C-alpha positions, 0 to 999 in steps of 0.5 A: 781180690784178697780174701777178708781177714779172719777174726775168731772169738767166743761171742760177737756183740753187735751194737755199742749202746748201753745194752751192748756195752753192759753185755760185754762187761757181763761176759768179760766178768764171766771169763768169756771172750767177746768182741763188740762191733759198733757201726758208729761210736759208743751210744750213737743211737738211742742210748745217747739220745735220751733224757738220762732218767734213771726211772723209779718205775712210777711213770709206768705204774698204771699201764705197764706194771712189769716195766715199772717193777723192772725199773724199780729193781734195776734203779736200786742196783745201779745206784749201788754198783754204778754210783759215779754215773748217777746223781740221786736227785729224787723226783716229783710227780706234779699235777696241775689244775685240769689233770685227771683227779681220779688218776691223782687219787689212785697214783699212790696205790698204783705205786704201792702195787709195784713196790715203789715209794710215793710220798705226798708232799705239801704243794707249798713245800714243793714249790718252795723247794722247786720254784719252777713248778706252776702256781696251778699245782694241786698235788705233788708226790715224791718218788726215787727218780734219779739222773744217770750219765748214759755216756759214762755208764757205757764208756766205763762198762766197755773200759772194764770189759776191755781190761778183761780182754774184750775187744771193741771195733768202732765204725765197723758195720755188719754187712752180712751173715754166713749161715751153715745149717742151724748156725751162723758160721761167720759175720762179715764186718766192714770197716767204715774208716778203711773200707776193709772187710773182715770175717768174724767167726763166733760161737755165739752172736748177740744182736744188741743194736737197739733200733737197728735190731730188726735190720740186723736180724733180717740180714740173718733171715730172722725177722722180728716185729718192732715199732719205731718211736721217735722222741724229741727233747730240748736242752735249756741254757741253765738248770731249772730244778734240782729234782726230776719233775714229772707230770702226774698223769698217764704218759704223754708228750712233754711231761718230764724235765730232767736235771742234766748237770748244768742244764735241764732236759725237757721232753719228750714226744712220741711219733711213729716213724717207719725209717731210721733215716734222717731222724731230726727234731723239728720246730713243730715238735719244739713248740709242742714241748714248750707249750705243753711242758709250760703248763707244769713249769711256766718258766719254760715259756720264756726260757732259752733253749740251746739245742734239740735232739731226737732219738728212736725208741726200739719198741716191741710189737707189730709195726701196725700198732697205732699208738706207740705210747701203748706199746710196752717199754719192756724188753724181749730176748729172742733166741731165734731157734724157731727160725732155724738158728742156734747161735744167734740171739737178739736183745731189744726194747727196754729202757736205759734203766734196765740195760744191766738186766737185759745184758744179764738175760742175754749173757745167761742164754749165751753162757748156757749155749756155751756151757759156761756155768759162771754166774752173773756178777754185775748186780753186785760188782761195783763198776770201776771208775775209769779216769779217761771216762770221767769227763762226760760229767758236767762240772767235773772238768771245772773242779779238776781245772780249778783244783790243779790250775796249772799254767800250761793247762789251757781252758778250752771251753769256758761254757763247760770248763773243759781244760786241755788236760781233759782233751789230752786224757781222752786222746791218749785213751783212744790212741792206746786202744788203737784208734785215730781220735777225731774231734767228734770222738772227743766231744762225745767223751767230754763237755766240748760243744755242750754249752751255749755256744754249741762248739762255736768257740771251743771246737776251734780251740780244741783243734788248735790245741791238738795242732800244737801237740802235733796230733793233727797235721796239715788240713785235717783239723778243718774237716774235723771242725766242719763235721763237728759244727754240722752236727751241732748246727742240726741240733739248733734248727728247731730252737732258733729264737731269742737269745739262741738265734743271736748265738747261732748267727754269731756262730755262723758269722765265725764259721763263714768268715773264718772257714768260708763254708756255709753252716747249712752245708755242714760238710768238710770242704773238698779242698780246704785252703792252706790259709784256713788250716793255718788259722786253725793251727794258730 
């Protein structure tokens, strides 16, 4: 048997979410060589399954003041240095009849203690600006919430890190650590694509794997206490409000509606789970979200929802914690020195909003161990705009297509206005990084499959476009479509009523009629027919 190939670096980062990619950027700006390994793709975990809220911190002012202050400070920094990823919408905290009037009265002082601006707004004025708000509203406060695109944030962070020498290994899973005394001598990484194993020798290893941080740490015999909290969110057919709309109460179920470009995102729930396997939204959770959120936003009771999704929050604390909402949303950096390791660190917990700060703290520890004295630059250095990362933004594709409208620039997705040129740019960027791009890769980096049809039409058009370019050959495209459809279909199960049920039935009819495969199977055919592959290529 051949020995695994060897790769060497100063720092190995495990996990390609917002924290891992921010850490790669931070280290690269300090001149530190690093490799980031990710078992799936960028933001495949909670970093890609949140509501995209750039917290003002107001949500946590009563129960978690430290988290509130971190969110306030980091939100202000990200607005300065990563403005292209943010829509500075502002936010409302809205109380309705029956809500705790003592909490309503205390809310401004809670915010003031955390340095967060909270301005009372006349209810009639607020409802004129945001008509979706309930007639039963009794109080409104304006706070500096905003919407952030976590995919663009992570993709552009990694793009800059790569331009400075950092390396990204997608679909590469850590399967073991080789310990020698108080150090990790090497990390064994399995390529899930080719099935080959490599050994990575690194002076320092950082575990930034989010909800999987406990599992990764256990591989190194360095256990950490964590609680898993599943959160489910719903996506509406259209955008229902310009601002972020929060329920003015202590954090609970279904108390946020986020602007998500052309849609709104409603949630979330908080359910303790003991495993990271088979995490998916349920109809019961969707019903709960609609029922509860409609108290603040009555239009949700009759709104069309096109998709549901769920992620797992990595919360710090004992697995015996009874209420996951009572567990702090703060973060922690473990140096693992008390567990006999001098070159492993774990950074976990926290929020999307605090990812830059989490990366800074981890990088400070790593650099101190390495003897690197260069300071952190991410709080003042603007995140460069990367053209290949722009296509995650809703509406961007439409602007570009209308602006150029070249005869040869085919419109592949009518729901989200994604042109062929966007797919070409994404494909070329992935190829230049040495990857073999898939339809799922393209969907993550664009708006393909994000609209009302959930890929029913645009997935086929995109694959046909890649066949015409010669990028896909023979039967490959059919498997790509079935994989893509399967993922989108899983997100629709919980919201199949009304118009979306009719849309899903159309998608299923197309799927079964053209490809001869049940949607619920959602796996590539073992032996796709040539006729079906020919249909895709045409």
